[in-house]
N, C-alpha and C positions, 0 to 999 in steps of 0.2 A: 504494500499500500504506500502510495507516494507520500501521504501525510506522515507516516511512520519513518520513511526515509529522510524526510526534512526535519524530523525531530519534533513534529507537532503533536499535541495531545489528542489521543483517541480514546473516546469514552468506552468503557466496558459495556457488553451487551448490545442489543439491537436498539435502534432509534425508536422502534415501536414501544419500547419499555418506558419511554419518557412520559411522565404524567401528563395527560391531556391529548396526547397524539391519537390513541385508540378512539377516544370520544369524537374528535374531529373527523377522523376517517369514517366512523359509523354515520355521523351527520351527513357527510358528503355521499355516502352510499345509500342513504334512506330514500332518496327520489327514485332509485331503481325499482322499489317495490311498486310504486305508482305506475311507473313506466311499463313494467311487465304486466301488471293488471290491466292496463289499457290495451296492450298488445293482445292479451288473451281475449278481452271483450271483442276487439275488432276481428280476430280470427274466428270467433264463434259466429258473429254477424255474417262474415264472409261465407262460411259453410252454409248457414241458413239461406242466404241469398242464392247461392249456387244450386241448392236443392229446390228452392222455390221458383226461381226465374230462369234457371240454366246458367251454366259457366260462362257463357258469352254475353250475358246481359249487362246493360249499362250499370246496374246497381253493383254487380260483381266487380266490374272494372274499377268503379269509383272506390269501393271498399278495398280492393287490392292496392290501389294507389295510396289510399289513407294508411294502410298497414305498413307499406314501405316508407312513407314519410315519417311515421312514428318510430319504426324500427331503427332508422339510421342514427338519430341522436341518442336513443337508448343504448344502443350497442357501442357507440363512441364513448359515452359517459361510463359505461361499465368497463371498457378497456382502460380508461384513464384512471379509474378507481383501482383496478387490479394492479396497474403499474405503480401507483402510489404505495399500495400495501406491500407489494413485492420489494420495493426499494427499502422501505423502513423495517422490513423483516429481515432482509439480507445484510444490511450495512449498519454499523454503529456511527454515532456522531464523530466527526473529525473537526477539530478546532483550527480554523485557517485565519491568518491575518488577512485583512482585506482593505480595499479603498473603494469608494463610490464615486463614479464619474458619470457625467451627463454626456450623452452621445446623440448625434442627429439622426433622425429616422423618418421614413416616409409616413405621413399622417393624413387623416381626413380633414383636419383643421390645422391651420398655421400658416407660415409664410410660404407664398407661392414663388417658386423659381422654375421657369419654363413650364413644363406640363405637370409638375409635381408640387405637392404641398409638403413642407417639412416641419417637424416638430422636434422636441427634445425628450429624451427618455433616460432614466437612470439605469446604470448597470453596476453590479457589484463585481469587483475584480478580486479573484483570489490570488494571493501574492506568494511567490517563492521566497526562500530565505534571503536572496540577494535583492529583493524588492521588485523583481521583475513579474510580469503578469503570467499566471499559469492558465487561467481561463476566465471567462466573464459570463454572468447570468443576470436575469432580471431580479430585482430585490425580492426578498422572501415573502413580503406581504404589501398590500397597497398602502403607499405613504410611509413605508419603513425605509430607513437609511442607516445601515449598519455603520457603527463607528469604530473602525480598527479591528474587529473580530466578527466572525460569522461561523456558524455551525453548518457542516455539510455532511450528508450521508450519500455516498455514491461513488462513482468513478469519474475523475476529472476529464477522462478521455471523451465521455459521453454525456454525463449529467447526473442527476440524482434529485435529492431533496435539500433545498437551501433553507436555513432557519436563522432567526435571531438567536443570540446566546440564551441558552435555556431550552431551545427546542421549539419555541412557539413565538409568532406564527411561522408556518413553513410553507413553501411552494415547490412543486415539482418543476424541475428545470432541465433543459437539454441544450446541448451546444448546437449552433447553427450548422457547424461542420465538425463531425466527429474527429478527435485527435487520431493521429495515425501511429502513435507509439505502441510498441509491442509490450503487453503486460506479462506478468508471471502466469503460469497455468492457474493458480488460485484466483488471481484477479480476473482473468478471463472467464473462468467458471462462474464467478459471482456476477459479473456483468451480463452473462447469458441468462443466468437463473432469474435475475431481476428484470429482464426485458430491456436493459439499458443498451446492450450491444446490438446494433442493427444486424439483421441476417446477412446483409450484403457487405458488411464491414471486413476489410482486410488490412492488416498492419503494413506500414511502409517499410521497405527494406527487408 
């Protein structure tokens, strides 16, 4: 683990063991119950419509479209929640020195230059012992601005969970471009188990 190589503190146990983390994850997972209940109701209506008016009827087509429209966000939300839980179950918190910087990003509102509008957005930069940047992510929560230290659970090549000191609030973060450094077999196993390592990823060199 890179944090250990740098001599940074690594908390014992999994990040999931931090008080409050499990409760927040359950709160984020709760809307899935409603989503799957809605999908089940739409599926029943679809079957009834197919039996009553035939599989090619306008009612069946409309219900099939509604089912797909409902399924897409529900499945995406489930995948996001599974990734969060996998990361905090696989990794413990690593304590990284950090700096917060404002970067220019394409935005829906802001100063127009040419055909684009530009705004500003904060990034939290995880720092190496020599003060150079290791990677950068969105802040761990809306309006948060870590001051000198941040907690991270994951693999800096790909992403993970970024939190304010103490473990709350936290945010699932990923790198725009995965790092290409080769990890140890243990690091690669953890990255695959947590879903952080893209299936198409290959180390450089």
